[in-house]
Each structure stands twice: as structure tokens, then as C-alpha cells.
C-alpha positions in Angstrom: 0.0 0.0 0.0 2.8 2.4 0.7 3.9 2.1 -2.9 0.6 3.7 -4.0 -2.6 2.6 -5.6 -1.3 2.6 -9.2 1.4 0.1 -8.3 -1.2 -2.0 -6.6 -3.3 -2.2 -9.8 -5.7 0.7 -9.5 -6.2 3.6 -11.9 -6.4 6.4 -9.3 -3.4 7.9 -7.8 -5.0 8.4 -4.4 -6.3 5.7 -2.1 -10.0 5.6 -1.3 -11.7 3.5 1.4 -13.2 1.0 -1.1 -9.8 0.6 -2.9 -8.0 -0.2 0.4 -10.7 -2.7 1.3 -10.5 -4.3 -2.1 -6.7 -4.4 -2.0 -6.7 -6.1 1.4 -9.3 -8.6 0.3 -7.4 -9.4 -2.9 -4.1 -9.7 -1.2 -5.0 -11.4 2.1 -8.5 -12.8 1.4 -9.9 -10.8 4.4 -13.1 -8.8 4.2 -13.4 -5.5 6.1 -16.2 -3.0 6.5 -15.3 0.6 6.1 -15.4 1.3 9.9 -13.2 -1.7 10.7 -10.7 -0.6 8.0 -10.6 3.0 9.3 -9.9 1.8 12.8 -7.2 -0.6 11.6 -5.4 2.1 9.5 -5.7 4.7 12.3 -4.0 2.2 14.7 -1.3 1.8 12.1 -0.7 5.5 12.0 -2.6 6.4 8.8 -5.3 9.0 8.6 -8.0 9.7 6.0 -7.7 12.9 4.0 -10.1 14.4 1.6 -8.8 15.5 -1.8 -9.5 19.1 -2.6 -10.0 20.4 -6.1 -7.4 22.9 -7.3 -8.6 26.3 -8.3 -8.1 26.9 -12.1 -6.3 30.2 -11.4 -4.0 28.7 -8.7 -0.2 28.9 -9.3 1.0 25.6 -10.8 3.6 23.5 -9.0 6.3 23.3 -11.8 
């Protein structure tokens, strides 16, 4: 998971809860509900963050 979702076979560059749950199920054959996965990741030191859209007139990061 640390490598990122693209390296784990997903198209998006940012993890979502359903993607993490699917990845864990595919890799370890364990099923989690969202609340259980959130608790597990929190105990492991991860936190959920919400992506924010970039304003069209914002300075680019080049």
C-alpha cells in the first residue's frame, strides 16, 4: 500500500476506502467493512484525507 494505488493495480493515484478494502481482500482474502478498516489504519498511524480540487487560477507546481 505504501507504494501507492497505481502500483497495486488501481487507476487512481489516491487511495479511497473502497480501494483499500478491495486491495486487502485481494491480497489477504480478508473482508473488512469501512469502519473496521478505518480503525485498523488509524491504529497503524494512517489517517483519512479528503482531496480538494485545485482552483483553475492557482499557481502551478512546476
